[in-house]
C-alpha positions as CSV (number, residue, x, y, z in Angstrom):
1,M,6.0,-13.8,14.5
2,P,3.4,-11.6,15.3
3,S,5.0,-9.4,18.1
4,Q,8.3,-9.5,16.2
5,I,6.7,-8.0,12.8
6,F,5.6,-4.4,14.7
7,H,7.8,-1.4,14.7
8,P,8.4,0.3,18.3
9,G,6.6,3.6,16.7
10,F,3.5,1.5,15.1
11,K,0.2,3.1,15.5
12,A,-2.9,1.3,14.5
13,R,-4.7,4.2,12.2
14,P,-4.1,4.9,8.6
15,F,-0.3,5.7,7.5
16,W,-2.2,8.2,5.2
17,W,-3.4,10.3,8.2
18,E,0.8,11.4,9.2
19,A,-0.3,14.0,6.4
20,Y,-3.8,14.8,6.8
21,A,-6.5,13.1,9.6
22,P,-10.3,13.8,9.5
23,E,-11.5,16.6,12.1
24,A,-14.8,17.5,13.4
25,L,-15.5,21.0,11.8
26,A,-17.0,24.2,13.7
27,P,-20.1,23.4,14.7
28,I,-22.5,25.3,12.5
29,D,-26.0,26.2,12.9
30,L,-28.5,24.0,11.0
31,P,-30.5,25.9,7.8
32,R,-34.4,25.8,8.3
33,E,-34.7,24.5,5.3
34,A,-32.3,23.1,2.1
35,R,-32.4,22.4,-1.6
36,V,-30.6,19.2,-1.1
37,A,-29.4,16.9,2.0
38,I,-26.5,14.9,1.6
39,V,-26.2,12.4,4.4
40,G,-22.6,11.5,3.8
41,A,-19.6,13.4,3.7
42,G,-16.7,11.0,1.6
43,Y,-16.1,11.6,-2.2
44,A,-19.3,11.0,-3.4
45,G,-21.0,12.9,-0.9
46,L,-18.5,16.1,-1.8
47,S,-19.1,15.6,-5.2
48,A,-22.6,15.6,-5.1
49,A,-22.1,19.2,-3.5
50,L,-19.8,20.6,-5.8
51,A,-22.3,19.4,-9.0
52,L,-25.4,20.9,-6.8
53,N,-23.2,24.1,-6.3
54,D,-21.6,24.4,-10.3
55,A,-25.7,24.3,-10.9
56,G,-26.4,27.3,-8.0
57,L,-28.4,24.9,-6.3
58,D,-28.2,25.2,-2.2
59,C,-27.4,22.1,-0.4
60,I,-25.9,20.6,3.0
61,I,-23.6,17.9,3.8
62,L,-24.0,15.9,7.2
63,D,-21.8,13.7,8.9
64,A,-22.4,11.1,11.6
65,N,-18.4,11.7,12.7
66,E,-15.4,13.7,11.3
67,P,-15.8,14.5,7.3
68,G,-13.4,11.9,5.6
69,F,-13.3,9.5,8.7
70,G,-14.6,6.4,6.9
71,A,-13.1,5.0,3.4
72,S,-12.0,8.2,1.8
73,T,-9.0,8.3,3.9
74,R,-8.3,4.9,4.6
75,N,-8.3,3.3,1.3
76,G,-5.1,2.2,-0.9
77,G,-5.6,4.9,-3.4
78,M,-5.2,3.2,-6.3
79,V,-7.5,5.0,-9.1
80,S,-8.3,2.8,-12.5
81,G,-11.4,3.2,-14.7
82,G,-12.2,-0.6,-14.1
83,V,-15.6,-1.9,-13.3
84,N,-15.8,-5.8,-12.7
85,V,-18.1,-6.9,-15.9
86,G,-16.4,-10.2,-16.8
87,K,-15.3,-13.2,-14.4
88,R,-17.5,-12.1,-11.5
89,Y,-17.4,-13.9,-8.0
90,L,-20.8,-14.5,-7.5
91,A,-22.7,-12.4,-10.1
92,K,-23.5,-13.8,-13.8
93,P,-21.0,-12.4,-15.9
94,M,-21.8,-9.7,-18.8
95,A,-21.9,-10.4,-22.7
96,P,-19.0,-7.8,-24.5
97,E,-22.2,-5.6,-25.7
98,E,-23.7,-5.5,-21.9
99,A,-20.5,-4.7,-20.6
100,A,-19.8,-2.1,-23.0
101,P,-21.7,1.2,-21.5
102,F,-20.8,0.5,-17.8
103,L,-16.8,-0.1,-19.5
104,G,-17.4,3.1,-21.7
105,D,-18.6,5.1,-18.2
106,A,-15.9,3.9,-15.6
107,A,-13.6,5.0,-18.2
108,E,-15.3,8.7,-17.9
109,A,-14.8,8.0,-13.6
110,F,-11.2,8.0,-14.3
111,T,-11.2,11.1,-16.9
112,H,-13.3,13.1,-14.4
113,I,-10.9,12.3,-11.3
114,E,-7.8,13.2,-13.4
115,A,-9.8,16.5,-14.1
116,L,-10.6,17.4,-11.6
117,I,-7.3,17.2,-10.0
118,E,-5.6,19.4,-12.3
119,R,-8.2,21.8,-12.6
120,E,-8.6,22.4,-8.9
121,K,-4.7,22.2,-8.8
122,I,-5.4,19.5,-5.6
123,A,-2.2,18.3,-4.4
124,C,-2.8,14.7,-3.8
125,H,0.5,13.0,-5.4
126,W,-1.1,12.0,-8.8
127,T,0.9,9.6,-10.5
128,K,-0.4,8.0,-13.5
129,A,1.9,4.8,-13.6
130,G,-0.7,2.1,-14.6
131,Y,-1.2,-0.7,-12.7
132,F,0.0,-4.4,-12.8
133,L,-3.0,-7.4,-12.6
134,G,-1.6,-10.6,-11.3
135,A,-3.0,-13.9,-12.8
136,W,-3.7,-16.2,-9.6
137,C,-3.2,-19.1,-11.8
138,N,-3.4,-20.3,-15.4
139,S,-6.3,-19.8,-16.3
140,H,-7.3,-16.4,-15.0
141,Y,-4.3,-15.7,-17.3
142,R,-6.5,-17.1,-20.1
143,D,-9.1,-15.5,-19.1
144,M,-7.2,-11.8,-19.1
145,E,-6.4,-12.3,-22.8
146,K,-9.8,-13.0,-23.6
147,K,-10.6,-9.3,-22.3
148,I,-8.2,-7.2,-23.4
149,K,-9.9,-6.0,-26.6
150,A,-13.1,-5.1,-24.7
151,L,-11.4,-3.3,-22.0
152,N,-9.1,-1.3,-24.8
153,A,-12.2,-1.0,-26.6
154,N,-14.7,0.4,-24.6
155,A,-12.6,1.5,-21.5
156,R,-9.3,3.1,-23.2
157,S,-7.3,0.7,-20.8
158,G,-3.3,1.3,-22.9
159,A,-4.2,-3.1,-21.7
160,Y,-1.7,-5.7,-22.7
161,I,-0.9,-9.3,-21.7
162,V,2.4,-9.9,-19.5
163,P,3.7,-13.5,-19.9
164,R,5.4,-15.2,-17.3
165,E,8.7,-14.8,-18.6
166,R,8.5,-11.1,-18.4
167,Q,6.5,-10.7,-15.3
168,R,9.8,-9.1,-13.4
169,E,9.8,-5.8,-15.3
170,E,6.6,-5.8,-13.6
171,I,6.7,-6.6,-10.2
172,G,10.0,-7.5,-8.4
173,S,8.3,-11.2,-7.6
174,D,8.0,-14.6,-9.6
175,Y,4.1,-15.2,-7.6
176,Y,2.0,-14.8,-10.1
177,R,1.4,-16.8,-13.4
178,G,1.4,-13.7,-15.6
179,G,-0.2,-11.4,-16.0
180,M,-2.1,-7.8,-17.3
181,V,-0.8,-3.9,-17.7
182,V,-3.7,-1.1,-17.5
183,E,-1.7,1.9,-17.8
184,R,-5.0,3.6,-18.0
185,A,-4.3,4.0,-14.1
186,A,-3.0,5.8,-11.4
187,H,-2.3,6.2,-7.7
188,I,-2.9,9.3,-5.0
189,H,-2.7,9.6,-1.5
190,P,-6.3,9.5,-0.8
191,A,-6.5,11.6,2.3
192,L,-5.1,14.2,0.7
193,Y,-7.4,13.8,-2.2
194,Y,-10.1,14.2,0.3
195,Q,-8.4,17.0,1.8
196,G,-8.5,19.4,-1.6
197,L,-12.2,18.1,-1.9
198,L,-13.1,19.7,1.5
199,E,-11.3,22.8,1.1
200,I,-13.0,23.5,-2.1
201,I,-16.3,22.5,-0.3
202,R,-15.3,25.1,2.4
203,K,-14.2,27.7,0.1
204,R,-17.4,27.8,-1.6
205,N,-19.3,28.3,1.4
206,I,-21.3,25.1,1.4
207,P,-22.3,24.2,4.8
208,I,-20.8,20.5,5.7
209,A,-21.8,19.9,9.4
210,S,-19.7,17.0,11.3
211,K,-20.4,14.6,14.1
212,T,-24.6,15.5,12.9
213,P,-25.9,12.0,12.3
214,V,-29.5,11.6,10.6
215,T,-31.9,9.8,12.7
216,K,-34.7,9.5,10.6
217,L,-35.9,10.7,7.4
218,T,-39.5,11.6,7.0
219,P,-41.5,12.6,3.3
220,T,-43.5,15.1,3.5
221,G,-45.7,15.9,0.1
222,K,-42.4,16.4,-2.7
223,D,-39.7,17.1,0.3
224,W,-38.2,15.4,2.9
225,T,-38.0,16.3,6.8
226,V,-34.5,15.5,7.7
227,T,-34.1,14.6,11.9
228,T,-31.0,14.9,13.3
229,P,-30.1,15.6,17.3
230,R,-29.4,19.3,16.8
231,G,-32.5,20.0,15.1
232,E,-34.9,19.3,11.8
233,I,-34.1,20.3,8.0
234,K,-36.2,20.6,5.3
235,A,-34.9,19.3,2.1
236,G,-36.4,19.1,-1.3
237,D,-34.0,16.2,-2.2
238,V,-32.1,13.7,-0.2
239,V,-29.0,11.9,-1.5
240,I,-27.8,8.7,0.3
241,A,-23.7,9.0,-0.2
242,T,-23.3,6.6,3.1
243,N,-21.7,3.2,1.2
244,G,-20.2,1.0,3.2
245,Y,-21.1,3.0,6.4
246,T,-25.1,2.6,5.4
247,G,-26.8,2.2,8.3
248,D,-30.3,1.7,10.0
249,V,-32.1,5.1,9.1
250,T,-32.1,4.0,5.3
251,P,-32.9,0.5,5.7
252,Q,-33.7,0.2,2.1
253,F,-30.1,0.8,1.2
254,K,-28.8,-1.3,4.0
255,R,-29.9,-4.5,2.6
256,R,-28.5,-3.6,-0.9
257,V,-24.9,-2.9,0.2
258,V,-22.5,-5.2,1.9
259,P,-20.6,-3.9,4.3
260,I,-16.7,-6.1,4.1
261,G,-14.0,-4.9,6.5
262,S,-10.4,-4.6,3.7
263,Y,-7.1,-4.3,5.5
264,I,-3.9,-2.1,5.4
265,I,-0.3,-2.5,6.3
266,A,2.5,0.3,5.6
267,T,6.2,-1.1,5.9
268,E,9.0,0.7,7.7
269,E,11.1,2.7,5.3
270,L,13.0,0.0,2.8
271,S,16.3,0.3,1.4
272,P,16.6,2.2,-1.8
273,E,17.7,-1.1,-3.7
274,I,14.7,-3.6,-2.1
275,A,11.9,-0.1,-2.5
276,A,12.7,0.3,-6.6
277,S,13.0,-3.5,-6.8
278,L,9.0,-4.0,-5.5
279,S,7.5,-2.1,-8.5
280,P,10.5,-1.0,-11.0
281,K,7.4,1.1,-13.0
282,N,6.1,2.2,-9.6
283,R,2.8,0.6,-10.5
284,S,0.1,-0.7,-8.5
285,I,-0.6,-4.2,-8.5
286,A,-3.6,-6.5,-7.4
287,D,-4.1,-9.8,-8.7
288,T,-7.2,-12.2,-9.6
289,R,-7.3,-13.9,-6.3
290,R,-10.7,-14.2,-4.7
291,V,-9.0,-13.3,-1.2
292,L,-7.5,-10.4,-2.8
293,T,-4.6,-8.4,-2.3
294,Y,-3.5,-5.2,-3.3
295,Y,-0.5,-3.1,-3.0
296,R,1.8,-0.3,-3.7
297,M,4.7,1.7,-3.1
298,S,4.0,5.1,-0.8
299,P,4.0,8.3,-2.4
300,D,7.6,8.8,-1.9
301,G,8.4,5.4,-3.2
302,K,9.9,4.8,0.4
303,R,7.2,2.2,2.1
304,L,5.1,-0.7,0.5
305,I,1.5,0.2,1.5
306,F,0.3,-3.4,1.2
307,G,-3.9,-4.4,1.6
308,G,-6.5,-7.4,1.2
309,R,-9.0,-9.2,2.6
310,A,-6.9,-10.6,5.2
311,K,-10.6,-11.9,7.3
312,F,-14.1,-11.5,6.2
313,G,-16.1,-9.6,8.4
314,Q,-14.7,-6.5,10.8
315,T,-11.7,-7.2,13.5
316,D,-9.1,-5.1,14.8
317,P,-6.2,-4.4,12.1
318,V,-3.3,-5.4,14.4
319,D,-4.7,-8.7,14.7
320,T,-4.7,-9.4,10.8
321,A,-2.0,-7.4,10.2
322,P,0.2,-10.2,10.5
323,I,-2.0,-12.4,8.2
324,L,-1.1,-9.6,5.4
325,Y,2.7,-9.7,6.3
326,G,2.3,-13.4,5.3
327,F,0.3,-12.3,2.5
328,M,3.3,-9.9,1.5
329,L,6.3,-12.4,2.4
330,D,4.5,-14.5,0.3
331,R,4.8,-12.4,-2.4
332,Y,8.2,-10.2,-1.8
333,P,10.5,-13.3,0.4
334,Q,12.6,-10.2,0.5
335,L,10.7,-8.1,3.0
336,K,11.1,-10.7,5.4
337,G,12.1,-8.9,8.8
338,V,10.7,-5.6,7.5
339,K,8.9,-3.9,10.5
340,I,5.3,-2.6,10.3
341,T,4.9,0.7,11.3
342,H,0.9,1.0,10.6
343,A,-2.3,-1.2,10.3
344,W,-5.8,-0.1,9.4
345,T,-9.1,-0.9,8.2
346,G,-12.3,0.4,6.7
347,N,-15.6,-0.7,5.2
348,V,-15.8,-1.6,1.4
349,A,-19.0,-1.5,0.2
350,F,-20.4,-4.5,-2.0
351,T,-23.5,-4.9,-4.1
352,L,-25.1,-8.6,-4.6
353,D,-24.4,-7.8,-8.5
354,E,-21.2,-6.4,-8.0
355,M,-21.7,-3.5,-9.6
356,P,-21.8,0.4,-8.2
357,H,-25.0,2.1,-8.4
358,M,-27.2,5.5,-8.6
359,G,-30.4,6.4,-9.3
360,K,-33.4,7.4,-7.3
361,F,-35.3,4.8,-4.8
362,D,-38.8,5.5,-2.5
363,N,-37.9,9.2,-3.6
364,L,-34.2,9.2,-2.2
365,H,-31.6,9.6,-4.6
366,Y,-28.1,7.8,-3.9
367,A,-25.3,7.1,-5.1
368,L,-23.3,3.3,-3.7
369,G,-21.4,0.4,-3.8
370,C,-17.9,1.0,-5.0
371,N,-17.3,-2.5,-4.9
372,G,-13.5,-1.9,-4.2
373,S,-13.4,1.2,-6.7
374,G,-14.5,3.8,-5.0
375,V,-12.0,7.1,-5.5
376,A,-12.6,7.3,-8.8
377,M,-16.4,6.0,-9.2
378,L,-18.0,7.6,-6.0
379,S,-16.1,10.8,-7.3
380,Y,-18.3,10.1,-10.3
381,L,-21.1,9.0,-9.5
382,G,-21.6,11.9,-6.9
383,F,-20.8,14.3,-9.6
384,Q,-23.5,12.5,-11.8
385,T,-25.9,12.5,-9.1
386,G,-25.4,16.2,-8.5
387,R,-25.7,17.4,-12.1
388,K,-29.2,14.7,-11.8
389,I,-30.6,16.8,-9.9
390,A,-30.0,20.2,-11.2
391,G,-31.0,19.0,-14.4
392,R,-28.0,18.8,-16.7
393,V,-27.4,16.0,-17.6
394,N,-27.7,15.2,-21.1
395,R,-27.9,11.0,-21.0
396,I,-28.2,8.3,-18.6
397,C,-25.1,7.3,-16.7
398,A,-24.9,3.5,-17.4
399,F,-24.8,2.7,-13.7
400,D,-27.7,4.6,-13.1
401,R,-30.4,2.2,-13.4
402,E,-33.6,1.0,-12.1
403,D,-32.3,-2.6,-11.2
404,F,-30.7,-2.7,-7.6
405,P,-30.7,-6.2,-6.2
406,D,-31.3,-7.2,-2.4
407,H,-32.1,-10.6,-1.3
408,P,-35.2,-12.4,1.2
409,F,-32.2,-13.4,3.6
410,Y,-30.5,-10.4,3.5
411,N,-31.4,-7.3,5.9
412,G,-28.2,-5.9,7.0
413,N,-26.8,-8.3,9.1
414,T,-23.5,-9.8,7.6
415,W,-23.5,-13.3,9.0
416,F,-23.0,-14.8,6.2
417,V,-19.5,-13.3,4.7
418,P,-17.2,-15.1,6.6
419,W,-19.3,-18.3,4.8
420,I,-17.9,-16.8,1.5
421,G,-14.6,-16.3,3.2
422,R,-14.3,-19.9,3.3
423,Y,-16.0,-20.6,0.3
424,F,-13.4,-17.8,-2.1
425,R,-10.4,-19.7,-0.2
426,T,-11.4,-22.9,-0.7
427,R,-11.9,-21.9,-4.6
428,D,-8.0,-20.1,-4.4
429,W,-6.8,-22.9,-3.4
430,I,-8.5,-25.2,-6.4
431,D,-7.7,-22.9,-9.1
432,R,-4.1,-22.2,-8.0
433,N,-3.1,-26.2,-7.8
434,I,-5.5,-26.9,-10.3
435,G,-6.8,-24.4,-12.8
């Protein structure tokens, strides 16, 4: 099968880059001083810079690669106000009263990105069509029934249960055991959204240095010396916004975030009849399987964009494309014979408590750990971090907590991730056949 599934024009790069591909910016002279230095030019870093600029504080953004080269232009473009506080994979589930503030601020993250796109007129195919979450097994469906009330009360989700006999109203497949619709969700073109943020940064003359990795951070009294191959910058505050690409320069964060590759394929253009049948209401789709899959139609409605945890670890997206293709046919047998035009990967940053985090640690500000919800969440947490530095917050964000867990057996080496993958696959099999 592998050699037969690839289109003659196949590209091992993101489909999104056909519209906007990250590029190195013209070199700039690094300032000797900056009020704030932001490490990482993804959604979080740019959002923090915009908030600081709104407050009249100068900053510089530093990125080791082309701005947007990481997950900001590689993700699936699915946007929700959700956060995993109920049935979590490894961490202890939260009680409803404990989860309420996190659900509330996750809803605010959705409000923030929706308002930002509208206010700044970012042309990124924002489509507020909701998403369908398929129940992998009967027990997962029963769990959904229990969480609907909390989602609607605290996250304004507009959620409702879809029994299996009505599933075809949401997805052109009988694969799941029913599911749940969350109406307060959207999908976008993630690279065009990133391009829109970057254009705002450049219009405001906020300096951004591409191909400028930070190699050392040295505390100097209340300030920092930020060292790069192109020189040093004295900064009053430093924001770490590296997420799934967090490296050795911040070992305290490297051992708190677990980078896991997420893999995505794009199909060739489908017949209008087949394309219209896959997601009748143009919803984004995901499932409750531990070896997660997520998918949606392309902005023009002609292709299926299909992603998931094809492998636990880092590998070539061409090697994982047949695995994703098999997952896709499990759900949509009618796509047999359809060719793949693009396959790619990007790092998702998971945390040991499966929650996003912002705050201050070792005198460094940070916004990290999207756990797969980075489009809205990192845009929001970056924005909140900038406002916090500027002294413009009137309440503490729920995700701004002192507790950011690490583990004595984890230092950034993801040796254990393949073993977790094996465990997840086994549990998925048990749940599907017994649960």
